[in-house]
C-alpha angles and dihedrals in degrees: 000000000000116000118182112247094238090050092049090049090050092052091053092050094043094049091050093047097044118081119242116288088239092058094070136015110271094249092053094053110118122202138180121220136178112186130157121210094336121169111261090228090062091048093052092046091050091049090049088057093047095043096040097232133131118244138196118194122202113237118259099035108152127172133125111205125179112228129192109168130154126205097343125151110256095236090060091049089051093049096046093045092051094046090050088059096042091253133128138186139221128200121222121175092337095311119114116214118199120203140136114299091237092054094049090048091049092050091048091052091048091051091048092049091049091051091051092049091049090050091052093043094073120117120280122247126199125209125188112205123183112205124216108179103029137050113253091220090060096044097047097072090051093051093047089070090066099049126102119243089267094051127101140178125215119194121212102198093182092065097021090240133148119214106199121189121183142134118289 
């Protein structure tokens, strides 16, 4: 693995200047960095070492921010560095995944859409309800508001009955 000399020197200085990870909770650990046009991948990897978290970086991430920060908690440095490059992260089971903000948003929307489709894909159930003290034609429009997109109500005016079909 190739590590730029300036970056390697910084890691040596930062690790000597930063108190032990056991001295403070990882989120409270404050660090100072001064980097010029460093690859964002190297910044995230350095912060994963300092913060003690596991990281997965999407391929093709390319950005070279300049950072000069003094006594700042590492999670804030991570967040600001990623936002500067148009990137974002998501945490899943203790693993941080870094990708473009647009890609993470697209994946989130796809997961939400899939969950909605799975919810609507349940089997249909039909209920026949005969009404005694109300007219089925008057009750049906009120009940339609509570149906799923797959649901429907059929009114049998002859017997004053509602036939309601919807997902379980």
